[in-house]
Structure formats: structure tokens, C-alpha cells
Biopython code that builds the backbone (N, CA, C, O; Angstrom):
import numpy as np
from Bio.PDB.StructureBuilder import StructureBuilder

atoms = [
    (1, "MET", "N", (0.833, -1.212, 0.000)),
    (1, "MET", "CA", (0.000, 0.000, 0.000)),
    (1, "MET", "C", (0.862, 1.254, 0.000)),
    (1, "MET", "O", (2.035, 1.225, 0.373)),
    (2, "SER", "N", (0.272, 2.319, -0.414)),
    (2, "SER", "CA", (0.963, 3.598, -0.426)),
    (2, "SER", "C", (1.055, 4.157, 0.985)),
    (2, "SER", "O", (0.182, 3.919, 1.819)),
    (3, "SER", "N", (2.115, 4.898, 1.240)),
    (3, "SER", "CA", (2.318, 5.438, 2.590)),
    (3, "SER", "C", (1.591, 6.764, 2.800)),
    (3, "SER", "O", (1.623, 7.311, 3.903)),
    (4, "ILE", "N", (0.938, 7.291, 1.766)),
    (4, "ILE", "CA", (0.209, 8.548, 1.936)),
    (4, "ILE", "C", (-1.273, 8.265, 2.126)),
    (4, "ILE", "O", (-1.809, 7.295, 1.590)),
    (5, "SER", "N", (-1.919, 9.116, 2.887)),
    (5, "SER", "CA", (-3.340, 8.921, 3.181)),
    (5, "SER", "C", (-4.197, 9.341, 1.986)),
    (5, "SER", "O", (-3.721, 9.964, 1.037)),
    (6, "GLU", "N", (-5.466, 8.978, 2.068)),
    (6, "GLU", "CA", (-6.406, 9.354, 1.002)),
    (6, "GLU", "C", (-6.516, 10.869, 0.877)),
    (6, "GLU", "O", (-6.606, 11.401, -0.230)),
    (7, "GLU", "N", (-6.508, 11.566, 2.022)),
    (7, "GLU", "CA", (-6.593, 13.028, 2.004)),
    (7, "GLU", "C", (-5.383, 13.636, 1.315)),
    (7, "GLU", "O", (-5.516, 14.578, 0.533)),
    (8, "GLN", "N", (-4.206, 13.102, 1.601)),
    (8, "GLN", "CA", (-2.988, 13.617, 0.971)),
    (8, "GLN", "C", (-3.016, 13.347, -0.530)),
    (8, "GLN", "O", (-2.634, 14.201, -1.329)),
    (9, "ARG", "N", (-3.465, 12.168, -0.901)),
    (9, "ARG", "CA", (-3.531, 11.812, -2.325)),
    (9, "ARG", "C", (-4.492, 12.748, -3.059)),
    (9, "ARG", "O", (-4.201, 13.212, -4.162)),
    (10, "GLU", "N", (-5.640, 13.018, -2.433)),
    (10, "GLU", "CA", (-6.619, 13.916, -3.050)),
    (10, "GLU", "C", (-6.069, 15.338, -3.157)),
    (10, "GLU", "O", (-6.285, 16.015, -4.162)),
    (11, "ALA", "N", (-5.358, 15.788, -2.124)),
    (11, "ALA", "CA", (-4.781, 17.130, -2.155)),
    (11, "ALA", "C", (-3.715, 17.236, -3.245)),
    (11, "ALA", "O", (-3.648, 18.241, -3.953)),
    (12, "LEU", "N", (-2.894, 16.216, -3.378)),
    (12, "LEU", "CA", (-1.867, 16.223, -4.424)),
    (12, "LEU", "C", (-2.508, 16.248, -5.803)),
    (12, "LEU", "O", (-2.049, 16.965, -6.692)),
    (13, "TRP", "N", (-3.570, 15.467, -5.983)),
    (13, "TRP", "CA", (-4.240, 15.441, -7.276)),
    (13, "TRP", "C", (-4.814, 16.813, -7.601)),
    (13, "TRP", "O", (-4.683, 17.292, -8.727)),
    (14, "LYS", "N", (-5.452, 17.449, -6.615)),
    (14, "LYS", "CA", (-6.024, 18.778, -6.836)),
    (14, "LYS", "C", (-4.930, 19.786, -7.146)),
    (14, "LYS", "O", (-5.101, 20.634, -8.022)),
    (15, "TRP", "N", (-3.810, 19.704, -6.440)),
    (15, "TRP", "CA", (-2.706, 20.643, -6.673)),
    (15, "TRP", "C", (-2.192, 20.491, -8.102)),
    (15, "TRP", "O", (-1.961, 21.487, -8.787)),
    (16, "ARG", "N", (-2.014, 19.274, -8.545)),
    (16, "ARG", "CA", (-1.529, 19.036, -9.913)),
    (16, "ARG", "C", (-2.537, 19.543, -10.935)),
    (16, "ARG", "O", (-2.159, 20.158, -11.932)),
    (17, "TRP", "N", (-3.828, 19.284, -10.687)),
    (17, "TRP", "CA", (-4.863, 19.711, -11.626)),
    (17, "TRP", "C", (-4.915, 21.229, -11.704)),
    (17, "TRP", "O", (-5.012, 21.793, -12.794)),
    (18, "LEU", "N", (-4.849, 21.898, -10.544)),
    (18, "LEU", "CA", (-4.881, 23.358, -10.551)),
    (18, "LEU", "C", (-3.647, 23.921, -11.231)),
    (18, "LEU", "O", (-3.729, 24.928, -11.935)),
    (19, "GLY", "N", (-2.519, 23.289, -11.030)),
    (19, "GLY", "CA", (-1.298, 23.718, -11.702)),
    (19, "GLY", "C", (-1.419, 23.602, -13.211)),
    (19, "GLY", "O", (-0.941, 24.466, -13.946)),
    (20, "TRP", "N", (-2.058, 22.534, -13.675)),
    (20, "TRP", "CA", (-2.264, 22.357, -15.108)),
    (20, "TRP", "C", (-3.224, 23.408, -15.636)),
    (20, "TRP", "O", (-2.999, 23.980, -16.702)),
    (21, "ARG", "N", (-4.285, 23.662, -14.902)),
    (21, "ARG", "CA", (-5.296, 24.607, -15.361)),
    (21, "ARG", "C", (-4.760, 26.031, -15.419)),
    (21, "ARG", "O", (-5.171, 26.813, -16.277)),
    (22, "LYS", "N", (-3.848, 26.375, -14.516)),
    (22, "LYS", "CA", (-3.338, 27.744, -14.451)),
    (22, "LYS", "C", (-2.053, 27.932, -15.259)),
    (22, "LYS", "O", (-1.525, 29.042, -15.328)),
    (23, "SER", "N", (-1.554, 26.878, -15.858)),
    (23, "SER", "CA", (-0.298, 26.992, -16.592)),
    (23, "SER", "C", (-0.531, 27.639, -17.956)),
    (23, "SER", "O", (-1.656, 27.708, -18.451)),
    (24, "THR", "N", (0.554, 28.105, -18.538)),
    (24, "THR", "CA", (0.466, 28.784, -19.829)),
    (24, "THR", "C", (0.321, 27.770, -20.962)),
    (24, "THR", "O", (0.686, 26.605, -20.807)),
    (25, "PRO", "N", (-0.201, 28.207, -22.083)),
    (25, "PRO", "CA", (-0.304, 27.296, -23.242)),
    (25, "PRO", "C", (1.057, 26.761, -23.688)),
    (25, "PRO", "O", (1.157, 25.615, -24.124)),
    (26, "ALA", "N", (2.091, 27.573, -23.583)),
    (26, "ALA", "CA", (3.419, 27.106, -23.985)),
    (26, "ALA", "C", (3.897, 25.975, -23.066)),
    (26, "ALA", "O", (4.512, 25.014, -23.530)),
    (27, "PHE", "N", (3.615, 26.092, -21.771)),
    (27, "PHE", "CA", (3.994, 25.032, -20.834)),
    (27, "PHE", "C", (3.238, 23.752, -21.153)),
    (27, "PHE", "O", (3.816, 22.666, -21.151)),
    (28, "LYS", "N", (1.948, 23.880, -21.428)),
    (28, "LYS", "CA", (1.147, 22.710, -21.779)),
    (28, "LYS", "C", (1.668, 22.071, -23.067)),
    (28, "LYS", "O", (1.754, 20.847, -23.169)),
    (29, "ALA", "N", (2.011, 22.898, -24.039)),
    (29, "ALA", "CA", (2.526, 22.380, -25.304)),
    (29, "ALA", "C", (3.850, 21.650, -25.091)),
    (29, "ALA", "O", (4.098, 20.614, -25.709)),
    (30, "SER", "N", (4.693, 22.188, -24.224)),
    (30, "SER", "CA", (5.965, 21.519, -23.971)),
    (30, "SER", "C", (5.746, 20.167, -23.299)),
    (30, "SER", "O", (6.470, 19.213, -23.584)),
    (31, "LEU", "N", (4.756, 20.072, -22.412)),
    (31, "LEU", "CA", (4.457, 18.777, -21.783)),
    (31, "LEU", "C", (3.929, 17.788, -22.813)),
    (31, "LEU", "O", (4.279, 16.608, -22.781)),
    (32, "VAL", "N", (3.095, 18.260, -23.720)),
    (32, "VAL", "CA", (2.563, 17.383, -24.763)),
    (32, "VAL", "C", (3.692, 16.899, -25.663)),
    (32, "VAL", "O", (3.740, 15.724, -26.026)),
    (33, "LEU", "N", (4.596, 17.797, -26.022)),
    (33, "LEU", "CA", (5.730, 17.395, -26.862)),
    (33, "LEU", "C", (6.641, 16.404, -26.154)),
    (33, "LEU", "O", (7.127, 15.453, -26.767)),
    (34, "LEU", "N", (6.875, 16.624, -24.859)),
    (34, "LEU", "CA", (7.697, 15.676, -24.092)),
    (34, "LEU", "C", (7.020, 14.307, -24.020)),
    (34, "LEU", "O", (7.686, 13.279, -24.143)),
    (35, "ALA", "N", (5.722, 14.293, -23.824)),
    (35, "ALA", "CA", (4.998, 13.024, -23.781)),
    (35, "ALA", "C", (5.063, 12.317, -25.137)),
    (35, "ALA", "O", (5.247, 11.101, -25.199)),
    (36, "ALA", "N", (4.913, 13.077, -26.211)),
    (36, "ALA", "CA", (4.989, 12.490, -27.550)),
    (36, "ALA", "C", (6.380, 11.927, -27.813)),
    (36, "ALA", "O", (6.516, 10.851, -28.396)),
    (37, "ALA", "N", (7.398, 12.640, -27.390)),
    (37, "ALA", "CA", (8.774, 12.149, -27.567)),
    (37, "ALA", "C", (8.993, 10.873, -26.759)),
    (37, "ALA", "O", (9.643, 9.943, -27.236)),
    (38, "ALA", "N", (8.465, 10.822, -25.559)),
    (38, "ALA", "CA", (8.613, 9.626, -24.726)),
    (38, "ALA", "C", (7.923, 8.432, -25.374)),
    (38, "ALA", "O", (8.463, 7.326, -25.383)),
    (39, "VAL", "N", (6.729, 8.657, -25.916)),
    (39, "VAL", "CA", (6.010, 7.578, -26.589)),
    (39, "VAL", "C", (6.787, 7.116, -27.816)),
    (39, "VAL", "O", (6.893, 5.915, -28.066)),
    (40, "TRP", "N", (7.326, 8.049, -28.576)),
    (40, "TRP", "CA", (8.099, 7.695, -29.772)),
    (40, "TRP", "C", (9.323, 6.859, -29.401)),
    (40, "TRP", "O", (9.635, 5.877, -30.074)),
    (41, "ILE", "N", (10.011, 7.248, -28.340)),
    (41, "ILE", "CA", (11.199, 6.500, -27.887)),
    (41, "ILE", "C", (10.815, 5.085, -27.476)),
    (41, "ILE", "O", (11.501, 4.124, -27.825)),
    (42, "VAL", "N", (9.720, 4.958, -26.735)),
    (42, "VAL", "CA", (9.282, 3.622, -26.305)),
    (42, "VAL", "C", (8.928, 2.778, -27.521)),
    (42, "VAL", "O", (9.289, 1.602, -27.580)),
    (43, "VAL", "N", (8.239, 3.349, -28.479)),
    (43, "VAL", "CA", (7.880, 2.607, -29.698)),
    (43, "VAL", "C", (9.136, 2.157, -30.425)),
    (43, "VAL", "O", (9.209, 1.014, -30.877)),
    (44, "GLN", "N", (10.118, 3.028, -30.544)),
    (44, "GLN", "CA", (11.353, 2.655, -31.231)),
    (44, "GLN", "C", (12.087, 1.536, -30.499)),
    (44, "GLN", "O", (12.642, 0.636, -31.130)),
    (45, "LEU", "N", (12.089, 1.592, -29.166)),
    (45, "LEU", "CA", (12.752, 0.540, -28.386)),
    (45, "LEU", "C", (12.010, -0.793, -28.515)),
    (45, "LEU", "O", (12.643, -1.847, -28.584)),
    (46, "VAL", "N", (10.702, -0.755, -28.548)),
    (46, "VAL", "CA", (9.917, -1.990, -28.649)),
    (46, "VAL", "C", (10.088, -2.616, -30.034)),
    (46, "VAL", "O", (10.172, -3.836, -30.172)),
    (47, "ARG", "N", (10.135, -1.771, -31.042)),
    (47, "ARG", "CA", (10.300, -2.278, -32.402)),
    (47, "ARG", "C", (11.672, -2.873, -32.641)),
    (47, "ARG", "O", (11.861, -3.692, -33.540)),
    (48, "GLY", "N", (12.621, -2.456, -31.831)),
    (48, "GLY", "CA", (13.963, -3.021, -31.931)),
    (48, "GLY", "C", (14.768, -2.373, -32.986)),
    (48, "GLY", "O", (15.925, -2.741, -33.193)),
]
sb = StructureBuilder()
sb.init_structure("model")
sb.init_model(0)
sb.init_chain("A")
sb.init_seg("    ")
for serial, (resi, resn, name, xyz) in enumerate(atoms, 1):
    if name == "N":
        sb.init_residue(resn, " ", resi, " ")
    sb.init_atom(name, np.array(xyz, "f"), 0.0, 1.0, " ", f" {name:<3s}", serial, name[0])
structure = sb.get_structure()
């Protein structure tokens, strides 16, 4: 089991969500690009 309580987990989730909602479009775009790059790398590694 996780060592954090349900309240802490919920607070962390809300903090992350609020951070995403208040972030700039450029920050969001950079996260999307990083995620796409990570997916591409995993695909390349799986394909061999």
C-alpha cells in the first residue's frame, strides 16, 4: 500500500490539476511534446 493517506492523495491530485489549469499554453505544449517524444522512444525501443 501507499504510505500517503487518502486526504494527501486527493490534495496532491487537486494541486496538480490546478497547476495544469493555471499553466500557460506554452507550458502545456511543452508537456505534450515531451509526452509524444517519450512515446516515440518507447515505440522505437519496442520495435527493436
